[in-house]
NUGU-482807 format. One record per residue (C-alpha): residue number from 1; x, z, y. Coordinates in Angstrom, 3 decimals, padded with zeros to 6 digits. Layout:
N
+-----+----------+----------+----------+
!   n !       c1 !       c3 !       c2 !
+-----+----------+----------+----------+
! NUM !        X !        Z !        Y !
...
+-----+----------+----------+----------+
END
This chain:
95
+-----+----------+----------+----------+
!   n !       c1 !       c3 !       c2 !
+-----+----------+----------+----------+
!   1 ! -003.647 !  016.092 !  002.489 !
!   2 ! -006.139 !  015.162 ! -000.220 !
!   3 ! -006.366 !  011.638 ! -001.593 !
!   4 ! -009.542 !  011.072 !  000.424 !
!   5 ! -007.770 !  012.087 !  003.634 !
!   6 ! -004.803 !  009.801 !  002.906 !
!   7 ! -006.895 !  006.692 !  002.166 !
!   8 ! -009.589 !  006.259 !  004.778 !
!   9 ! -011.154 !  002.962 !  003.666 !
!  10 ! -010.322 ! -000.355 !  002.006 !
!  11 ! -009.854 ! -003.287 !  004.357 !
!  12 ! -011.989 ! -006.182 !  003.155 !
!  13 ! -010.897 ! -009.180 !  005.218 !
!  14 ! -010.152 ! -012.805 !  004.353 !
!  15 ! -006.423 ! -012.092 !  004.342 !
!  16 ! -006.860 ! -008.925 !  002.273 !
!  17 ! -009.076 ! -010.586 ! -000.351 !
!  18 ! -006.630 ! -013.493 ! -000.654 !
!  19 ! -003.710 ! -011.070 ! -001.124 !
!  20 ! -005.724 ! -009.156 ! -003.728 !
!  21 ! -006.498 ! -012.307 ! -005.715 !
!  22 ! -003.089 ! -013.996 ! -005.508 !
!  23 ! -000.509 ! -011.195 ! -005.171 !
!  24 ! -002.181 ! -008.106 ! -006.773 !
!  25 ! -001.949 ! -006.399 ! -003.364 !
!  26 ! -004.604 ! -004.028 ! -002.005 !
!  27 ! -005.080 ! -003.297 !  001.708 !
!  28 ! -006.181 !  000.109 !  003.008 !
!  29 ! -006.561 !  001.905 !  006.296 !
!  30 ! -004.626 !  005.140 !  005.802 !
!  31 ! -004.073 !  008.344 !  007.738 !
!  32 ! -001.570 !  007.992 !  010.563 !
!  33 !  000.534 !  010.884 !  009.201 !
!  34 !  000.561 !  009.623 !  005.585 !
!  35 !  003.850 !  008.353 !  004.181 !
!  36 !  004.452 !  005.779 !  001.438 !
!  37 !  004.776 !  008.285 ! -001.407 !
!  38 !  001.477 !  009.946 ! -000.456 !
!  39 ! -000.255 !  006.548 ! -000.336 !
!  40 !  001.207 !  005.598 ! -003.722 !
!  41 !  000.072 !  008.790 ! -005.436 !
!  42 ! -003.392 !  008.606 ! -003.824 !
!  43 ! -003.991 !  005.030 ! -005.039 !
!  44 ! -002.741 !  005.887 ! -008.531 !
!  45 ! -005.095 !  008.893 ! -008.736 !
!  46 ! -008.166 !  007.196 ! -007.265 !
!  47 ! -008.018 !  003.865 ! -009.111 !
!  48 ! -005.995 !  004.933 ! -012.211 !
!  49 ! -003.451 !  002.105 ! -011.840 !
!  50 !  000.345 !  001.939 ! -011.541 !
!  51 !  001.750 !  001.036 ! -008.110 !
!  52 !  004.907 ! -001.052 ! -007.755 !
!  53 !  005.411 ! -001.107 ! -003.984 !
!  54 !  003.859 !  000.232 ! -000.759 !
!  55 !  004.353 ! -001.299 !  002.682 !
!  56 !  002.909 !  000.236 !  005.836 !
!  57 !  002.266 ! -001.056 !  009.331 !
!  58 !  001.283 !  000.845 !  012.491 !
!  59 ! -001.144 ! -000.720 !  014.965 !
!  60 ! -001.684 !  000.330 !  018.561 !
!  61 ! -005.238 !  000.449 !  019.886 !
!  62 ! -006.311 ! -002.421 !  022.114 !
!  63 ! -007.650 ! -002.080 !  025.636 !
!  64 ! -011.426 ! -002.578 !  025.731 !
!  65 ! -013.619 ! -002.818 !  028.815 !
!  66 ! -017.318 ! -002.363 !  029.475 !
!  67 ! -017.877 ! -003.445 !  033.049 !
!  68 ! -015.790 ! -001.213 !  035.297 !
!  69 ! -015.120 !  001.292 !  032.507 !
!  70 ! -012.088 !  000.781 !  030.324 !
!  71 ! -010.508 !  002.608 !  027.434 !
!  72 ! -008.348 !  002.154 !  024.380 !
!  73 ! -009.327 !  001.920 !  020.745 !
!  74 ! -007.548 !  004.449 !  018.517 !
!  75 ! -004.156 !  003.745 !  016.929 !
!  76 ! -004.297 !  003.207 !  013.161 !
!  77 ! -002.134 !  002.561 !  010.123 !
!  78 ! -002.486 ! -000.062 !  007.387 !
!  79 ! -000.976 !  000.060 !  003.893 !
!  80 ! -000.333 ! -002.876 !  001.563 !
!  81 ! -000.175 ! -001.584 ! -002.019 !
!  82 !  001.170 ! -003.938 ! -004.707 !
!  83 !  000.201 ! -003.117 ! -008.279 !
!  84 !  002.512 ! -003.457 ! -011.273 !
!  85 !  002.315 ! -006.493 ! -013.546 !
!  86 ! -000.527 ! -006.271 ! -016.057 !
!  87 ! -002.604 ! -003.732 ! -014.089 !
!  88 ! -006.291 ! -004.526 ! -013.561 !
!  89 ! -007.066 ! -004.986 ! -009.867 !
!  90 ! -010.053 ! -002.833 ! -008.802 !
!  91 ! -012.916 ! -004.691 ! -007.139 !
!  92 ! -014.222 ! -003.085 ! -003.953 !
!  93 ! -015.220 ! -006.231 ! -002.065 !
!  94 ! -018.827 ! -005.023 ! -001.858 !
!  95 ! -017.871 ! -001.870 !  000.079 !
+-----+----------+----------+----------+
END
């Protein structure tokens, strides 16, 4: 997997921006098959920073209905990436 396949997009939410400002932690939507070491190396290559810790969480898609038609949203995976002390936090809040 390339770094662009591992990291799908940054998650810019209120919780994610607060974590970025206070805890030096970035939030990303990552590929479902990506593991923590792949996420760590992808973030280090893309943003040229040192990563201290990676935590991942799997989310199941929710049931959504449109009238009598129903279906599920896709399952997805989130990664919390904490940067080492002294690293400059990249700013992608405008994405």
